[in-house]
VOBA-1610 file (N, C-alpha, C; in pm, whole numbers, padded with zeros to 5 digits, always signed):
BEGIN
Met+03960-11079+04611Met+04042-10964+04655Met+04186-11011+04677Ala+04277-10924+04640Ala+04418-10956+04658Ala+04450-10970+04806Glu+04556-11046+04836Glu+04594-11067+04976Glu+04623-10933+05043His+04690-10845+04973His+04718-10713+05028His+04657-10608+04937Gln+04567-10528+04992Gln+04507-10421+04914Gln+04530-10288+04983Thr+04590-10196+04911Thr+04615-10063+04965Thr+04483-09988+04981Ala+04459-09934+05098Ala+04339-09855+05123Ala+04353-09718+05056Ile+04244-09671+04997Ile+04242-09538+04936Ile+04173-09443+05034Val+04242-09335+05067Val+04192-09237+05163Val+04163-09106+05090Ser+04040-09062+05097Ser+03999-08938+05032Ser+04045-08818+05114His+04137-08739+05058His+04197-08627+05130His+04101-08509+05143Arg+04079-08468+05266Arg+03989-08355+05294Arg+03855-08371+05221Ala+03808-08495+05220Ala+03677-08527+05162Ala+03669-08488+05015His+03751-08556+04933His+03745-08538+04787His+03775-08394+04744Cys+03874-08333+04807Cys+03898-08190+04782Cys+03950-08161+04642Gly+03996-08264+04569Gly+04042-08239+04433Gly+03931-08202+04339Thr+03810-08249+04369Thr+03698-08228+04277Thr+03573-08173+04344His+03577-08154+04478His+03460-08106+04552His+03504-08002+04655Pro+03412-07921+04704Pro+03449-07825+04809Pro+03510-07898+04929Glu+03623-07850+04974Glu+03705-07916+05076Glu+03633-07931+05210Asn+03646-08050+05270Asn+03592-08073+05404Asn+03444-08040+05415Thr+03365-08090+05320Thr+03221-08064+05322Thr+03145-08196+05312Leu+03016-08191+05345Leu+02932-08310+05337Leu+02916-08356+05192Leu+02914-08263+05098Leu+02907-08300+04957Leu+03028-08385+04918Gly+03145-08343+04963Gly+03266-08419+04934Gly+03266-08556+05003Ile+03216-08561+05125Ile+03207-08688+05196Ile+03114-08783+05122Gln+03000-08732+05076Gln+02908-08818+05003Gln+02971-08869+04874Ala+03046-08784+04807Ala+03116-08827+04685Ala+03215-08938+04717Ala+03285-08925+04828Ala+03381-09028+04870Ala+03310-09160+04898Leu+03196-09152+04965Leu+03119-09273+04992Leu+03068-09336+04863Asp+03022-09252+04772Asp+02972-09302+04643Asp+03083-09373+04564Asp+03205-09324+04580Asp+03318-09384+04509Asp+03373-09508+04581Gly+03322-09537+04699Gly+03360-09659+04769Gly+03499-09659+04828Val+03548-09542+04872Val+03681-09539+04932Val+03679-09611+05067Glu+03796-09652+05110Glu+03807-09719+05240Glu+03804-09620+05356Ala+03850-09497+05333Ala+03858-09400+05442Ala+03847-09258+05389Ile+03797-09170+05474Ile+03778-09029+05439Ile+03849-08944+05543Glu+03948-08869+05499Glu+04025-08782+05591Glu+03960-08645+05598Ile+03941-08598+05721Ile+03887-08464+05743Ile+03971-08393+05850Asp+03959-08260+05853Asp+04032-08179+05951Asp+03932-08110+06042Val+03968-08095+06169Val+03874-08040+06267Val+03936-07923+06342Arg+03855-07818+06359Arg+03889-07703+06443Arg+03772-07676+06538Arg+03800-07606+06647Arg+03695-07573+06744Arg+03665-07424+06743Thr+03536-07391+06743Thr+03493-07251+06744Thr+03499-07196+06886Ile+03473-07069+06899Ile+03485-07002+07029Ile+03386-07056+07131Asp+03272-07107+07084Asp+03172-07161+07176Asp+03171-07314+07178Gly+03279-07376+07132Gly+03295-07519+07149Gly+03247-07607+07035Gly+03203-07549+06926Gly+03161-07630+06812Gly+03280-07691+06740Leu+03265-07814+06696Leu+03370-07883+06620Leu+03333-07879+06473Val+03408-07800+06395Val+03376-07782+06254Val+03487-07839+06167Leu+03450-07876+06046Leu+03548-07929+05951Leu+03618-07812+05883Met+03744-07795+05918Met+03824-07686+05862Met+03970-07718+05886His+04051-07704+05783His+04194-07734+05796His+04272-07617+05854Asp+04251-07498+05803Asp+04332-07383+05840Asp+04282-07319+05969Thr+04365-07230+06026Thr+04323-07158+06145Thr+04221-07049+06113Thr+04216-07007+05987Thr+04118-06908+05943Thr+04032-06968+05832Phe+03925-06897+05798Phe+03836-06941+05691Phe+03878-06883+05555Thr+03985-06807+05552Thr+04020-06727+05435Thr+04033-06809+05307Arg+04117-06912+05310Arg+04148-06985+05188Arg+04027-07057+05130Thr+03946-07115+05215Thr+03837-07199+05164Thr+03705-07126+05146Thr+03684-07014+05218Thr+03555-06944+05208Thr+03568-06799+05164Gly+03688-06742+05179Gly+03706-06600+05150Gly+03682-06512+05271Asp+03628-06568+05379Asp+03606-06492+05503Asp+03735-06494+05584Arg+03779-06380+05632Arg+03911-06369+05693Arg+03912-06395+05843Arg+03800-06433+05899Arg+03795-06455+06044Arg+03871-06581+06087Val+03914-06579+06213Val+03983-06693+06275Val+03879-06791+06328Val+03899-06918+06303Val+03800-07019+06343Val+03775-07014+06493Ser+03881-07009+06573Ser+03867-07014+06718Ser+03806-06887+06778Glu+03791-06783+06696Glu+03730-06659+06744Glu+03591-06638+06687Thr+03538-06742+06621Thr+03409-06734+06554Thr+03310-06829+06620Ser+03184-06790+06630Ser+03084-06879+06690Ser+03050-06992+06593Thr+02991-07096+06647Thr+02950-07209+06564Thr+02848-07166+06460Ala+02753-07083+06502Ala+02650-07036+06407Ala+02714-06955+06294Glu+02810-06872+06329Glu+02878-06792+06226Glu+02959-06882+06132Ala+03026-06982+06190Ala+03109-07070+06108Ala+03025-07151+06009Thr+02917-07210+06057Thr+02836-07296+05971Thr+02753-07217+05871Ala+02748-07084+05887Ala+02680-07000+05787Ala+02769-06969+05668Leu+02900-06997+05681Leu+02993-06969+05573Leu+02985-07078+05466Gln+03026-07043+05344Gln+03020-07134+05231Gln+03161-07165+05180Val+03192-07294+05169Val+03322-07337+05118Val+03317-07335+04966Leu+03416-07272+04906Leu+03419-07257+04761Leu+03464-07387+04693Pro+03404-07422+04580Pro+03445-07543+04509Pro+03575-07521+04433Pro+03643-07630+04392Pro+03769-07614+04318Pro+03750-07566+04175Asp+03628-07575+04122Asp+03601-07523+03988Asp+03456-07477+03983Ser+03412-07435+03867Ser+03280-07373+03853Ser+03167-07473+03829Thr+03197-07603+03838Thr+03093-07701+03808Thr+03001-07729+03927Gln+03038-07679+04045Gln+02960-07705+04166Gln+02931-07575+04240Gln+02834-07582+04331Gln+02798-07469+04414Gln+02877-07473+04544Pro+02902-07357+04606Pro+02964-07356+04739Pro+02880-07436+04838Gln+02948-07487+04939Gln+02882-07573+05038Gln+02906-07522+05180Pro+02811-07543+05272Pro+02827-07494+05409Pro+02944-07562+05481Val+03005-07489+05573Val+03103-07548+05664Val+03026-07642+05757Pro+03059-07772+05760Pro+02981-07866+05841Pro+03038-07888+05981Leu+02955-07943+06065Leu+02997-07989+06198Leu+03052-08130+06188Leu+03146-08164+06275Leu+03198-08299+06279Leu+03086-08399+06308Glu+02994-08362+06395Glu+02883-08451+06428Glu+02805-08492+06302Asp+02783-08395+06213Asp+02710-08425+06089Asp+02791-08515+05996Ala+02922-08494+05996Ala+03009-08580+05913Ala+03007-08724+05964Leu+03015-08741+06095Leu+03009-08875+06153Leu+02875-08942+06123Arg+02770-08865+06133Arg+02637-08921+06107Arg+02624-08964+05961Leu+02681-08889+05869Leu+02673-08923+05727Leu+02757-09047+05695Ile+02877-09053+05748Ile+02964-09167+05719Ile+02911-09295+05783Asp+02880-09288+05912Asp+02811-09396+05984Asp+02871-09534+05958Gly+03003-09541+05955Gly+03070-09670+05940Gly+03077-09724+05799Lys+03025-09650+05702Lys+03033-09697+05562Lys+03176-09685+05509Ala+03256-09607+05575Ala+03400-09596+05550Ala+03462-09556+05683Ala+03592-09567+05692Ala+03660-09515+05811Ala+03668-09363+05799Ile+03669-09295+05913Ile+03694-09151+05914Ile+03833-09130+05973Val+03915-09055+05903Val+04049-09021+05950Val+04043-08880+06005Ile+04056-08867+06135Ile+04042-08737+06201Ile+04181-08677+06224Asp+04206-08566+06157Asp+04333-08496+06167Asp+04308-08362+06234Phe+04385-08332+06337Phe+04368-08203+06405Phe+04501-08158+06462Glu+04520-08027+06463Glu+04646-07970+06507Glu+04639-07916+06650Asp+04519-07887+06697Asp+04500-07821+06826Asp+04476-07925+06934Ala+04580-07967+07005Ala+04570-08076+07103Ala+04463-08053+07209Pro+04437-07929+07255Pro+04335-07911+07358Pro+04194-07957+07319Ile+04167-07977+07191Ile+04032-08022+07154Ile+04019-08174+07159Ala+04125-08244+07199Ala+04122-08390+07201Ala+04009-08443+07288Asp+03988-08382+07406Asp+03881-08430+07495Asp+03746-08426+07426Asp+03718-08316+07355Asp+03591-08302+07285Asp+03577-08405+07173Leu+03686-08428+07101Leu+03683-08525+06992Leu+03659-08666+07044Ile+03730-08702+07148Ile+03714-08835+07208Ile+03571-08854+07254Ala+03517-08753+07323Ala+03380-08763+07376Ala+03278-08781+07264Leu+03295-08707+07154Leu+03197-08715+07045Leu+03207-08850+06973Val+03328-08896+06948Val+03346-09026+06881Val+03283-09137+06964Lys+03302-09133+07095Lys+03244-09236+07181Lys+03092-09222+07189Gln+03044-09099+07199Gln+02900-09075+07207Gln+02827-09128+07084Met+02889-09114+06968Met+02825-09155+06843Met+02860-09298+06802Gly+02929-09369+06889Gly+02963-09508+06860Gly+03051-09525+06739Ala+03142-09432+06717Ala+03222-09431+06594Ala+03363-09483+06612Ala+03399-09529+06732Ala+03538-09565+06758Ala+03588-09674+06664Ser+03504-09773+06633Ser+03550-09887+06554Ser+03583-09850+06410Trp+03536-09734+06364Trp+03571-09691+06228Trp+03639-09554+06226Thr+03704-09521+06338Thr+03782-09397+06346Thr+03931-09428+06339Trp+04000-09356+06249Trp+04146-09361+06242Trp+04198-09224+06284Trp+04270-09220+06395Trp+04331-09095+06439Trp+04467-09078+06372Thr+04507-08954+06351Thr+04645-08927+06310Thr+04696-08805+06385Ser+04811-08822+06450Ser+04869-08714+06529Ser+05020-08720+06519His+05083-08604+06513His+05229-08598+06510His+05288-08605+06652Asp+05204-08602+06752Asp+05246-08609+06892Asp+05230-08753+06941Pro+05339-08824+06970Pro+05326-08965+07009Pro+05247-08984+07138His+05259-08891+07233His+05182-08902+07357His+05033-08892+07329Leu+04995-08797+07244Leu+04854-08781+07209Leu+04804-08900+07129Ala+04883-08948+07035Ala+04842-09064+06955Ala+04815-09184+07044Glu+04900-09205+07144Glu+04881-09317+07237Glu+04754-09296+07320Arg+04731-09174+07364Arg+04613-09146+07444Arg+04484-09167+07364Leu+04483-09123+07238Leu+04366-09139+07154Leu+04331-09287+07137Ala+04432-09370+07119Ala+04409-09514+07105Ala+04354-09573+07235Ala+04411-09530+07347Ala+04371-09587+07476Ala+04229-09549+07515Glu+04188-09427+07481Glu+04058-09378+07527Glu+03944-09404+07430Thr+03976-09456+07311Thr+03871-09495+07216Thr+03900-09637+07168Pro+03875-09735+07254Pro+03905-09874+07217Pro+03836-09914+07086Gly+03911-09983+07002Gly+03860-10022+06872Gly+03905-09933+06759Ser+03949-09812+06793Ser+03998-09720+06690Ser+04142-09755+06652Lys+04190-09693+06546Lys+04331-09703+06508Lys+04396-09567+06527Ser+04517-09566+06577Ser+04587-09440+06599Ser+04723-09447+06531Tyr+04745-09351+06440Tyr+04868-09347+06360Tyr+04953-09227+06400Leu+05082-09245+06394Leu+05176-09137+06421Leu+05208-09066+06291Gly+05173-08939+06282Gly+05206-08862+06164Gly+05354-08833+06158Trp+05409-08833+06035Trp+05551-08801+06019Trp+05572-08715+05895Ala+05651-08610+05914Ala+05692-08524+05803Ala+05840-08491+05821Ala+05905-08458+05713Ala+06049-08428+05719Ala+06078-08310+05811Ser+05980-08220+05825Ser+06000-08102+05909Ser+05988-08133+06058Asp+05943-08254+06093Asp+05925-08292+06233Asp+06059-08331+06293Arg+06110-08248+06381Arg+06244-08271+06438Arg+06247-08379+06544Arg+06128-08428+06588Arg+06127-08530+06692Arg+06176-08665+06643Phe+06162-08689+06512Phe+06200-08818+06456Phe+06290-08793+06336Ala+06404-08858+06332Ala+06500-08835+06224Ala+06454-08895+06093Ser+06369-08997+06101Ser+06329-09068+05979Ser+06200-09143+06005Pro+06135-09194+05900Pro+06018-09278+05921Pro+06049-09402+06005Ile+06170-09456+05993Ile+06208-09572+06072Ile+06205-09538+06220Asp+06257-09420+06257Asp+06252-09376+06397Asp+06108-09365+06445Ala+06021-09311+06360Ala+05880-09298+06396Ala+05817-09436+06416Leu+05853-09533+06331Leu+05801-09669+06347Leu+05846-09731+06478Asp+05968-09705+06520Asp+06016-09756+06648Asp+05932-09702+06763Val+05892-09575+06752Val+05804-09516+06854Val+05669-09588+06854Cys+05618-09621+06736Cys+05490-09693+06726Cys+05497-09828+06797Val+05609-09897+06782Val+05626-10026+06848Val+05618-10008+06999Arg+05689-09908+07051Arg+05693-09888+07196Arg+05559-09843+07252Arg+05482-09770+07174Arg+05357-09713+07225Arg+05232-09789+07179Gly+05250-09894+07106Gly+05135-09973+07065Gly+05046-09906+06963Leu+05104-09826+06874Leu+05026-09757+06771Leu+05013-09844+06646Ala+04918-09807+06560Ala+04890-09888+06442Ala+04999-09876+06334Gly+05067-09763+06331Gly+05170-09740+06230Gly+05190-09593+06208Ile+05248-09559+06092Ile+05276-09420+06061Ile+05192-09373+05943Asn+05166-09243+05941Asn+05107-09177+05825Asn+05210-09072+05783Ala+05281-09102+05677Ala+05405-09029+05648Ala+05399-08950+05518Gln+05481-08847+05513Gln+05504-08771+05391Gln+05559-08867+05286His+05488-08881+05174His+05516-08993+05083His+05655-08989+05021Thr+05712-08871+05004Thr+05841-08861+04937Thr+05954-08924+05016Tyr+05931-08956+05143Tyr+06035-09015+05227Tyr+06010-09163+05257Val+05911-09220+05190Val+05880-09362+05210Val+05937-09443+05094Asp+06007-09550+05127Asp+06061-09638+05026Asp+06038-09783+05068Glu+06090-09877+04989Glu+06067-10018+05017Glu+06124-10059+05153Thr+06235-09999+05192Thr+06295-10033+05321Thr+06201-09997+05436Val+06139-09881+05427Val+06044-09839+05532Val+05926-09934+05538Val+05871-09969+05423Val+05754-10057+05420Val+05788-10196+05474Arg+05901-10250+05433Arg+05941-10382+05482Arg+05963-10380+05633Tyr+06027-10275+05682Tyr+06053-10264+05826Tyr+05921-10259+05903Ala+05826-10180+05854Ala+05696-10168+05921Ala+05624-10302+05923His+05618-10368+05811His+05544-10494+05803His+05611-10603+05887Arg+05741-10597+05898Arg+05811-10693+05984Arg+05771-10676+06130Glu+05736-10550+06167Glu+05693-10520+06304Glu+05540-10521+06318Ser+05471-10572+06214Ser+05324-10577+06212Ser+05262-10438+06224Leu+05328-10340+06164Leu+05278-10203+06159Leu+05236-10167+06017Glu+05157-10060+06005Glu+05110-10014+05875Glu+05180-09885+05834Val+05186-09863+05704Val+05242-09739+05649Val+05138-09674+05560Gly+05090-09557+05602Gly+05008-09474+05516Gly+05091-09359+05464Val+05055-09306+05348Val+05132-09195+05290Val+05038-09084+05243Trp+05087-08962+05246Trp+05011-08844+05204Trp+05104-08747+05132Thr+05047-08654+05059Thr+04924-08659+04983Thr+04968-08682+04839Val+04925-08791+04777Val+04983-08841+04653Val+04887-08817+04537Asn+04929-08732+04442Asn+04847-08705+04325Asn+04918-08733+04193Asp+05045-08764+04200Asp+05122-08795+04079Asp+05106-08943+04043Pro+05060-08973+03922Pro+05034-09112+03885Pro+05156-09203+03895Lys+05272-09157+03853Lys+05391-09242+03859Lys+05426-09275+04003Arg+05415-09176+04090Arg+05446-09201+04230Arg+05344-09296+04292Met+05217-09280+04254Met+05115-09373+04302Met+05151-09516+04265Gly+05190-09535+04139Gly+05226-09669+04094Gly+05342-09727+04175Ala+05443-09644+04201Ala+05558-09691+04278Ala+05517-09731+04420Leu+05433-09650+04483Leu+05389-09678+04620Leu+05303-09804+04627Leu+05220-09823+04525Leu+05139-09945+04520Leu+05228-10068+04510Arg+05331-10059+04428Arg+05422-10173+04413Arg+05500-10200+04541Met+05527-10095+04618Met+05594-10113+04748Met+05506-10186+04848Gly+05374-10174+04831Gly+05283-10237+04926Gly+05246-10150+05043Val+05245-10016+05025Val+05200-09931+05135Val+05056-09967+05169Asp+05016-09940+05292Asp+04885-09983+05340Asp+04774-09883+05310Ala+04809-09757+05289Ala+04707-09656+05259Ala+04770-09542+05182Ile+04696-09490+05084Ile+04739-09373+05008Ile+04632-09266+05023Thr+04672-09152+05076Thr+04583-09036+05085Thr+04601-08952+04959Thr+04489-08921+04892Thr+04496-08853+04763Thr+04377-08760+04744Asp+04397-08655+04665Asp+04287-08566+04629Asp+04197-08627+04523Phe+04245-08733+04456Phe+04173-08792+04343Phe+04157-08944+04364Pro+04067-08983+04452Pro+04055-09125+04486Pro+04016-09215+04371Arg+03931-09169+04281Arg+03884-09260+04176Arg+04000-09303+04086Ala+04087-09210+04051Ala+04203-09244+03968Ala+04296-09339+04042Thr+04313-09317+04173Thr+04400-09403+04251Thr+04342-09543+04262Gln+04209-09552+04277Gln+04144-09683+04280Gln+04166-09758+04148Leu+04157-09685+04038Leu+04179-09746+03907Leu+04319-09805+03898Met+04417-09730+03944Met+04555-09778+03940Met+04573-09898+04031Arg+04512-09893+04149Arg+04523-10005+04242Arg+04463-10132+04182Asp+04346-10117+04124Asp+04278-10234+04068Asp+04358-10293+03952Arg+04418-10207+03870Arg+04500-10257+03760Arg+04624-10329+03814Ala+04684-10271+03919Ala+04803-10334+03978Ala+04766-10469+04037Ala+04650-10478+04101Ala+04606-10604+04162Ala+04580-10710+04056Ser+04548-10667+03935Ser+04522-10761+03826Ser+04650-10799+03753Ala+04764-10755+03808Ala+04896-10787+03752Ala+04912-10731+03612Thr+04844-10619+03583Thr+04866-10552+03456Thr+04963-10438+03477Glu+05002-10375+03368Glu+05097-10264+03376Glu+05036-10150+03456Ala+05113-10091+03550Ala+05064-09980+03630Ala+05025-09865+03540Ala+04914-09797+03578Ala+04859-09692+03493Ala+04933-09560+03519His+05053-09549+03465His+05135-09431+03493His+05086-09306+03422His+04999-09321+03325His+04960-09206+03246His+04812-09172+03262Val+04752-09214+03373Val+04613-09180+03399Val+04601-09030+03422Asp+04505-08968+03355Asp+04474-08828+03381Asp+04382-08823+03501Leu+04430-08767+03613Leu+04356-08774+03739Leu+04219-08711+03729Arg+04209-08593+03674Arg+04080-08525+03669Arg+03984-08599+03577Phe+04034-08646+03464Phe+03949-08718+03371Phe+03898-08847+03435Ser+03988-08918+03504Ser+03949-09045+03561Ser+03844-09027+03669His+03855-08919+03747His+03756-08898+03851His+03618-08877+03790Gly+03611-08812+03680Gly+03481-08782+03621Gly+03430-08889+03529Ala+03511-08994+03509Ala+03470-09098+03415Ala+03351-09177+03465
//
């Protein structure tokens, strides 16, 4: 293995080729041997933690109800639509079931927007013994620090996007990581360059980037030495990483969909 290997993170559980945030997608990610699987969590009206990115079920299931106003039983009865006609719709899963399926075979990257559910997430991760393979990501530095402190062994990353007015740049976000003892940043990839990566590594911090599906950009980020790439198409990204590690020409012309199905 190369001295530095970029981790491949499956975005929303292989959402490029499988129903988003579902157990089927998680299993596909495990089968492909990714280092980490990113999922999104929302809480139902009766306290269930379900895998769902949006505040409503509309985009992924066609049901227009709001997640926080729906019962757990109602939520898990819904079917997530696949990205194409080659697969069947899949049930909306519980976070508990996702943790049980992954079971440390890869890291789980837990992304959530609703800070009040942090207590429930922390409790479940600790209950299931998942802290050592949990990577948190939060745009709130206070919350990111708390997640790291209350789940020893986990990694906590500060999310960064250009729209986030709290930090002027990824460098500013990295400075916050130094002060708060965070693992590094998970940043919008278009704003990451060699200067950011060098600065992070000089401070013993990591740089993850999201969400990268363009082959040329993947190649550039791999050459920079970013620590993790979140992508909808992990198999193609793995192929590019392995070629780069073998000191061959970066695979700038890989067809992402074809490579995933190869």
